[in-house]
N, C-alpha and C positions, 0 to 999 in steps of 0.2 A: 162349884158351889161351896161355900164355906159353912161349916157347922159350928155349933157352940163349942164342941170339944176341940176342933181345929183352931178356933180363935183362942181358946185357953192355952193351947200349946204354943201358938204364935207369941202370946204375951210372956210366956216363960222364956222363950228364946230371945225375944226383943222386948224388954220391959217397958220401953216408952209407948208401945202400942196399947198398953193398958189404959193410957190416957184417952184413947179413942173408944173405949168400951161403952161409954154412955150413948154413942151413936151406933156402934156395930151390933151390940146385943139386940136392940129393937129391930134393926134391919134384918138380922138373922131370923128373929122370931116372926117377922112379917112374910117369910117365904112360904109357899111360892107366890110370886107376883104374877098378876095377869095383866097383860098390856097389848095394845095394838100398835101404838106409836110411842116415841120417847116421851111425849107430853103425858100420855096415860101413865107411864112409869113414874114420872115426876109426881103426879097426883097420888099414886100408890105410896111412894116413899114419903111424901108430905103427910099423908094420913097415918102411916105407921109411926113416924117420928112424933106427930101431934098426939096420937093415942098413948104414946109412952111418956108424954109430958116433957118432951125435949123442945126447948125454945129455939127457933131458927128463923132465918130470913130466906126467902126464895128469890132467885134471880138477883143476886146481890152484886152491885157494881164494884169491882175491885179497882178499876180505872175508868176513864171515859170510854174506853173501847173494849174492856174485858169484863165479862159478867159471868160469875160462877153460879151453878144451879142452886146450891144451898150453902149457908154458913151458920155455924153454931159454935159459940165460945171460941171463936177464932179459927175453927177448923173448917176448911172449905171442902165441899162435897160436890164432885162432878159425876153426873149420871150419864152413862153411855150404853147404847145398844148396838152401835156400828162404829166404823172407823178403823183405819189401819193403826198398827202399833206406832208408826212414825207420827201420824196425825195426832193421836191421843197423847203421845209423849211431848210433842211440841206444845200442845194446849196446856198440859200440866206444867210445863216449864214456864210458860208465860204467866200462869196463875201464881205459881210458887215464887217467882221473881218479882212480884208486885210489892213485896214487903208488907202486905196486909194480912197474911195468914201465918198462924203458928204451926199448922200442919195441913196436910192435904190428903183427901181420900177419894179414890176412884171407885165408884159403885157401878158394876157392869154386869150385863147379862151375856156378854160375848166371851166365849171360852178363850179366844185368841188373846184377849186383853190380859189374861193371866201372865203373859210373857212381856208385858210392858215393864220396863225397868222401874225399880222403886227408889233409885238414887238419881241425883242430878237436878232436882227441882228447887233447891234452895231451902226447903223445909222437909221435915220428916213426912214420908208418904207411904200410904198403905193402899193395896189393891184388894177390893172386896168383890168377889164374883158371887152374885146371888142367883138363885134358881128362879126362873120365870117361864111362864107360858106365853108365847107370842101368838096372838090371834091374828090371822091373816084376813079375817072378815070383819065387817062393821059391828 
């Protein structure tokens, strides 16, 4: 899970990440997220960004076959709750190489995804691990 302080330290080490703060700060403030399915988490992220006044599109078509979860100001946001490092990396690579994004952000509840590489996607990429409660019941 990332905290406000950790994000501030990240932007000191890697100044370009400050350009993502308009998205990251509301996402951090929205923690903890409560979800049962990835679709529920999409709704929670959508509500958090909307409440913060961030304009975005949901399920944005990058190509005829590639659709990213959210896009705002050219930054693509992919929300993940499952998947292997290889699967997630391949998906980010496809999205980053479309030429339609200025940056890419993976928002994940999966601790393993913190090990997804942040390079090699054709655009600057950040991994944001958010704190969430996964409900196993309806």
